[in-house]
C-alpha positions, 0 to 999 in steps of 0.5 A: 411427543409429535410436536417435539419431534417437529420442533427437533426437526425443524431445529436439526434442518435449520442447523444443517442449512446454516452449516452447509451455507458459505460464510462470507467474510468481509476480509475476503471482499476487501482483499480483492479491492485493496489497492486502487490504481491511481498513476503510471509514470516515471519515478526517481529518488532523492537522498543524502543532500536531503537528509535532515531537511524539512519536508513540506509536511513539516517532517525531517527527510530521513533518506532510509524511511519509506517516504516520497514526494508527490505533487498532488496526493495529499500529505499523509497518503499512503501509496504502493509503488511498484516497479513495472520492470521487475514487479517488486513493490514498497509502501511509502508515505507521501510527506513532501511535494515534488518531483521538480522534474518534468515528466516524473510522477514521484520521488522516492526516499533513498531507502524505498529506491534502493528496495525497488532496485531504482537506485541503480537505474535512476528512473523507472516506470512505476504504478502507484496504488492508493491504499485505503485510508483505515491503514495508516497505523500499518503504514507506519510500520512500513515506514521502517522499511518493508518490501515484497515482490514476486520472489518473496 
């Protein structure tokens, strides 16, 4: 009887200890370091004159898709572009090379620029954050158009 009570007490203490211990979720760790700051600089956009033309990746440029041109990032890279003026951001896929204008770091598609409010201003200071490479499927969903910001 004493042996059974000792085992029951040991089991109870083990369960109580585990129940009280905080559970560490891997997703919580990843969310704090989800975006890696990459670059800050001027963004511009390109639109109708390029619609339907081939991009450096071989894809056709579609002005309402959320894509962008960057000089050095690998084609297919997914970045979050944040307007430093408004705090709004949009997720785009790099599928072209550019911008050709000196002093600019990224050329956004018409649709992405419109969502950021960049279309009216033409050029704006933005921050680029690299998104983890394990999220390319999510990026395809964003490619259809997605925006969030402080007010959303």
